[in-house]
Jmol script that loads the backbone (N, CA, C; Angstrom):
load data "model"
ATOM      1  N   UNK A   1       0.284  -3.162 -11.060  1.00  0.00           N
ATOM      2  CA  UNK A   1       0.259  -2.075 -10.135  1.00  0.00           C
ATOM      3  C   UNK A   1       1.681  -1.579  -9.923  1.00  0.00           C
ATOM      4  N   UNK A   2       1.830  -0.287  -9.850  1.00  0.00           N
ATOM      5  CA  UNK A   2       3.148   0.296  -9.638  1.00  0.00           C
ATOM      6  C   UNK A   2       3.265   0.748  -8.194  1.00  0.00           C
ATOM      7  N   UNK A   3       4.372   0.415  -7.566  1.00  0.00           N
ATOM      8  CA  UNK A   3       4.646   0.843  -6.198  1.00  0.00           C
ATOM      9  C   UNK A   3       5.924   1.660  -6.206  1.00  0.00           C
ATOM     10  N   UNK A   4       5.855   2.850  -5.666  1.00  0.00           N
ATOM     11  CA  UNK A   4       7.017   3.719  -5.582  1.00  0.00           C
ATOM     12  C   UNK A   4       7.362   3.928  -4.120  1.00  0.00           C
ATOM     13  N   UNK A   5       8.550   3.524  -3.749  1.00  0.00           N
ATOM     14  CA  UNK A   5       8.996   3.683  -2.373  1.00  0.00           C
ATOM     15  C   UNK A   5       9.650   5.038  -2.175  1.00  0.00           C
ATOM     16  N   UNK A   6       9.599   5.523  -0.948  1.00  0.00           N
ATOM     17  CA  UNK A   6      10.287   6.762  -0.605  1.00  0.00           C
ATOM     18  C   UNK A   6      11.784   6.576  -0.830  1.00  0.00           C
ATOM     19  N   UNK A   7      12.457   7.666  -1.129  1.00  0.00           N
ATOM     20  CA  UNK A   7      13.886   7.607  -1.424  1.00  0.00           C
ATOM     21  C   UNK A   7      14.693   6.904  -0.335  1.00  0.00           C
ATOM     22  N   UNK A   8      14.346   7.161   0.928  1.00  0.00           N
ATOM     23  CA  UNK A   8      15.142   6.575   2.006  1.00  0.00           C
ATOM     24  C   UNK A   8      14.947   5.063   2.139  1.00  0.00           C
ATOM     25  N   UNK A   9      13.930   4.513   1.482  1.00  0.00           N
ATOM     26  CA  UNK A   9      13.692   3.065   1.543  1.00  0.00           C
ATOM     27  C   UNK A   9      14.191   2.326   0.307  1.00  0.00           C
ATOM     28  N   UNK A  10      14.352   3.050  -0.790  1.00  0.00           N
ATOM     29  CA  UNK A  10      14.784   2.397  -2.028  1.00  0.00           C
ATOM     30  C   UNK A  10      16.120   1.707  -1.851  1.00  0.00           C
ATOM     31  N   UNK A  11      16.212   0.527  -2.420  1.00  0.00           N
ATOM     32  CA  UNK A  11      17.453  -0.245  -2.415  1.00  0.00           C
ATOM     33  C   UNK A  11      17.955  -0.580  -1.011  1.00  0.00           C
ATOM     34  N   UNK A  12      17.014  -0.758  -0.087  1.00  0.00           N
ATOM     35  CA  UNK A  12      17.368  -1.208   1.260  1.00  0.00           C
ATOM     36  C   UNK A  12      16.664  -2.536   1.507  1.00  0.00           C
ATOM     37  N   UNK A  13      17.164  -3.340   2.425  1.00  0.00           N
ATOM     38  CA  UNK A  13      16.474  -4.601   2.738  1.00  0.00           C
ATOM     39  C   UNK A  13      15.030  -4.366   3.197  1.00  0.00           C
ATOM     40  N   UNK A  14      14.824  -3.308   3.982  1.00  0.00           N
ATOM     41  CA  UNK A  14      13.476  -3.009   4.467  1.00  0.00           C
ATOM     42  C   UNK A  14      12.546  -2.630   3.320  1.00  0.00           C
ATOM     43  N   UNK A  15      13.066  -1.832   2.400  1.00  0.00           N
ATOM     44  CA  UNK A  15      12.285  -1.419   1.245  1.00  0.00           C
ATOM     45  C   UNK A  15      11.922  -2.589   0.349  1.00  0.00           C
ATOM     46  N   UNK A  16      12.859  -3.476   0.139  1.00  0.00           N
ATOM     47  CA  UNK A  16      12.583  -4.662  -0.686  1.00  0.00           C
ATOM     48  C   UNK A  16      11.542  -5.552  -0.019  1.00  0.00           C
ATOM     49  N   UNK A  17      11.609  -5.668   1.301  1.00  0.00           N
ATOM     50  CA  UNK A  17      10.612  -6.468   2.025  1.00  0.00           C
ATOM     51  C   UNK A  17       9.231  -5.830   1.904  1.00  0.00           C
ATOM     52  N   UNK A  18       9.156  -4.520   2.072  1.00  0.00           N
ATOM     53  CA  UNK A  18       7.880  -3.814   1.947  1.00  0.00           C
ATOM     54  C   UNK A  18       7.303  -3.976   0.545  1.00  0.00           C
ATOM     55  N   UNK A  19       8.149  -3.838  -0.457  1.00  0.00           N
ATOM     56  CA  UNK A  19       7.710  -3.991  -1.851  1.00  0.00           C
ATOM     57  C   UNK A  19       7.162  -5.393  -2.105  1.00  0.00           C
ATOM     58  N   UNK A  20       7.801  -6.381  -1.528  1.00  0.00           N
ATOM     59  CA  UNK A  20       7.352  -7.764  -1.673  1.00  0.00           C
ATOM     60  C   UNK A  20       5.983  -7.973  -1.028  1.00  0.00           C
ATOM     61  N   UNK A  21       5.810  -7.417   0.161  1.00  0.00           N
ATOM     62  CA  UNK A  21       4.539  -7.573   0.873  1.00  0.00           C
ATOM     63  C   UNK A  21       3.417  -6.871   0.116  1.00  0.00           C
ATOM     64  N   UNK A  22       3.649  -5.641  -0.317  1.00  0.00           N
ATOM     65  CA  UNK A  22       2.634  -4.881  -1.043  1.00  0.00           C
ATOM     66  C   UNK A  22       2.305  -5.562  -2.367  1.00  0.00           C
ATOM     67  N   UNK A  23       3.292  -6.162  -2.990  1.00  0.00           N
ATOM     68  CA  UNK A  23       3.080  -6.841  -4.265  1.00  0.00           C
ATOM     69  C   UNK A  23       2.181  -8.057  -4.181  1.00  0.00           C
ATOM     70  N   UNK A  24       1.977  -8.573  -2.972  1.00  0.00           N
ATOM     71  CA  UNK A  24       1.116  -9.742  -2.776  1.00  0.00           C
ATOM     72  C   UNK A  24      -0.338  -9.365  -2.501  1.00  0.00           C
ATOM     73  N   UNK A  25      -0.634  -8.070  -2.447  1.00  0.00           N
ATOM     74  CA  UNK A  25      -1.991  -7.600  -2.173  1.00  0.00           C
ATOM     75  C   UNK A  25      -2.944  -8.074  -3.270  1.00  0.00           C
ATOM     76  N   UNK A  26      -4.087  -8.624  -2.868  1.00  0.00           N
ATOM     77  CA  UNK A  26      -5.087  -9.087  -3.835  1.00  0.00           C
ATOM     78  C   UNK A  26      -6.299  -8.156  -3.888  1.00  0.00           C
ATOM     79  N   UNK A  27      -6.186  -6.986  -3.257  1.00  0.00           N
ATOM     80  CA  UNK A  27      -7.220  -5.955  -3.306  1.00  0.00           C
ATOM     81  C   UNK A  27      -8.569  -6.428  -2.772  1.00  0.00           C
ATOM     82  N   UNK A  28      -8.524  -7.166  -1.663  1.00  0.00           N
ATOM     83  CA  UNK A  28      -9.759  -7.682  -1.072  1.00  0.00           C
ATOM     84  C   UNK A  28     -10.532  -6.611  -0.311  1.00  0.00           C
ATOM     85  N   UNK A  29      -9.838  -5.578   0.158  1.00  0.00           N
ATOM     86  CA  UNK A  29     -10.504  -4.497   0.885  1.00  0.00           C
ATOM     87  C   UNK A  29     -10.581  -4.689   2.381  1.00  0.00           C
ATOM     88  N   UNK A  30     -10.171  -5.840   2.882  1.00  0.00           N
ATOM     89  CA  UNK A  30     -10.246  -6.073   4.324  1.00  0.00           C
ATOM     90  C   UNK A  30      -9.286  -5.183   5.107  1.00  0.00           C
ATOM     91  N   UNK A  31      -8.321  -4.603   4.458  1.00  0.00           N
ATOM     92  CA  UNK A  31      -7.335  -3.778   5.152  1.00  0.00           C
ATOM     93  C   UNK A  31      -7.841  -2.379   5.469  1.00  0.00           C
ATOM     94  N   UNK A  32      -8.976  -1.965   4.907  1.00  0.00           N
ATOM     95  CA  UNK A  32      -9.430  -0.595   5.141  1.00  0.00           C
ATOM     96  C   UNK A  32      -9.698  -0.317   6.612  1.00  0.00           C
ATOM     97  N   UNK A  33     -10.008  -1.338   7.388  1.00  0.00           N
ATOM     98  CA  UNK A  33     -10.261  -1.146   8.818  1.00  0.00           C
ATOM     99  C   UNK A  33      -9.012  -0.686   9.556  1.00  0.00           C
ATOM    100  N   UNK A  34      -7.840  -1.005   9.024  1.00  0.00           N
ATOM    101  CA  UNK A  34      -6.602  -0.618   9.688  1.00  0.00           C
ATOM    102  C   UNK A  34      -5.718   0.262   8.813  1.00  0.00           C
ATOM    103  N   UNK A  35      -6.215   0.686   7.675  1.00  0.00           N
ATOM    104  CA  UNK A  35      -5.423   1.497   6.744  1.00  0.00           C
ATOM    105  C   UNK A  35      -5.387   2.949   7.212  1.00  0.00           C
ATOM    106  N   UNK A  36      -4.201   3.470   7.536  1.00  0.00           N
ATOM    107  CA  UNK A  36      -4.143   4.856   8.002  1.00  0.00           C
ATOM    108  C   UNK A  36      -4.577   5.867   6.939  1.00  0.00           C
ATOM    109  N   UNK A  37      -4.323   5.593   5.678  1.00  0.00           N
ATOM    110  CA  UNK A  37      -4.749   6.505   4.615  1.00  0.00           C
ATOM    111  C   UNK A  37      -6.263   6.534   4.519  1.00  0.00           C
ATOM    112  N   UNK A  38      -6.889   5.373   4.584  1.00  0.00           N
ATOM    113  CA  UNK A  38      -8.350   5.312   4.521  1.00  0.00           C
ATOM    114  C   UNK A  38      -8.970   5.975   5.746  1.00  0.00           C
ATOM    115  N   UNK A  39      -8.395   5.738   6.911  1.00  0.00           N
ATOM    116  CA  UNK A  39      -8.935   6.346   8.129  1.00  0.00           C
ATOM    117  C   UNK A  39      -8.814   7.864   8.091  1.00  0.00           C
ATOM    118  N   UNK A  40      -7.750   8.373   7.525  1.00  0.00           N
ATOM    119  CA  UNK A  40      -7.534   9.815   7.452  1.00  0.00           C
ATOM    120  C   UNK A  40      -8.426  10.471   6.402  1.00  0.00           C
ATOM    121  N   UNK A  41      -8.473   9.892   5.204  1.00  0.00           N
ATOM    122  CA  UNK A  41      -9.173  10.516   4.086  1.00  0.00           C
ATOM    123  C   UNK A  41     -10.597  10.005   3.890  1.00  0.00           C
ATOM    124  N   UNK A  42     -10.873   8.767   4.341  1.00  0.00           N
ATOM    125  CA  UNK A  42     -12.198   8.202   4.187  1.00  0.00           C
ATOM    126  C   UNK A  42     -12.581   7.888   2.757  1.00  0.00           C
ATOM    127  N   UNK A  43     -11.620   7.807   1.872  1.00  0.00           N
ATOM    128  CA  UNK A  43     -11.888   7.532   0.462  1.00  0.00           C
ATOM    129  C   UNK A  43     -11.184   6.240   0.079  1.00  0.00           C
ATOM    130  N   UNK A  44     -11.974   5.219  -0.239  1.00  0.00           N
ATOM    131  CA  UNK A  44     -11.396   3.909  -0.540  1.00  0.00           C
ATOM    132  C   UNK A  44     -10.461   3.938  -1.749  1.00  0.00           C
ATOM    133  N   UNK A  45     -10.699   4.859  -2.676  1.00  0.00           N
ATOM    134  CA  UNK A  45      -9.819   4.942  -3.847  1.00  0.00           C
ATOM    135  C   UNK A  45      -8.414   5.407  -3.474  1.00  0.00           C
ATOM    136  N   UNK A  46      -8.283   6.092  -2.341  1.00  0.00           N
ATOM    137  CA  UNK A  46      -6.958   6.510  -1.882  1.00  0.00           C
ATOM    138  C   UNK A  46      -6.282   5.458  -1.037  1.00  0.00           C
ATOM    139  N   UNK A  47      -7.034   4.462  -0.578  1.00  0.00           N
ATOM    140  CA  UNK A  47      -6.473   3.384   0.234  1.00  0.00           C
ATOM    141  C   UNK A  47      -5.771   2.388  -0.682  1.00  0.00           C
ATOM    142  N   UNK A  48      -4.910   1.589  -0.150  1.00  0.00           N
ATOM    143  CA  UNK A  48      -4.114   0.641  -0.928  1.00  0.00           C
ATOM    144  C   UNK A  48      -4.995  -0.294  -1.760  1.00  0.00           C
ATOM    145  N   UNK A  49      -6.066  -0.826  -1.171  1.00  0.00           N
ATOM    146  CA  UNK A  49      -6.920  -1.775  -1.900  1.00  0.00           C
ATOM    147  C   UNK A  49      -7.624  -1.110  -3.076  1.00  0.00           C
ATOM    148  N   UNK A  50      -7.832   0.189  -3.010  1.00  0.00           N
ATOM    149  CA  UNK A  50      -8.516   0.888  -4.097  1.00  0.00           C
ATOM    150  C   UNK A  50      -7.583   1.338  -5.194  1.00  0.00           C
ATOM    151  N   UNK A  51      -6.305   1.030  -5.055  1.00  0.00           N
ATOM    152  CA  UNK A  51      -5.315   1.550  -5.988  1.00  0.00           C
ATOM    153  C   UNK A  51      -5.510   1.062  -7.416  1.00  0.00           C
ATOM    154  N   UNK A  52      -6.109  -0.095  -7.584  1.00  0.00           N
ATOM    155  CA  UNK A  52      -6.212  -0.621  -8.943  1.00  0.00           C
ATOM    156  C   UNK A  52      -7.591  -0.406  -9.551  1.00  0.00           C
ATOM    157  N   UNK A  53      -8.513   0.186  -8.816  1.00  0.00           N
ATOM    158  CA  UNK A  53      -9.868   0.370  -9.341  1.00  0.00           C
ATOM    159  C   UNK A  53     -10.027   1.680 -10.041  1.00  0.00           C
TER     160      UNK A  53
END
end "model"
wireframe off; spacefill off
backbone 0.3
color backbone group
């Protein structure tokens, strides 16, 4: 899976931490209940867990 951080986060400690956390995602889908993208769009394929499907 490819993760692209916003320019202002690249090469920062915060950005590296975020990248590490996202990289541990196992795509279980339990995050959709709190995913702002899923809540806004209602499409699981746009949510983080749907990124690899």
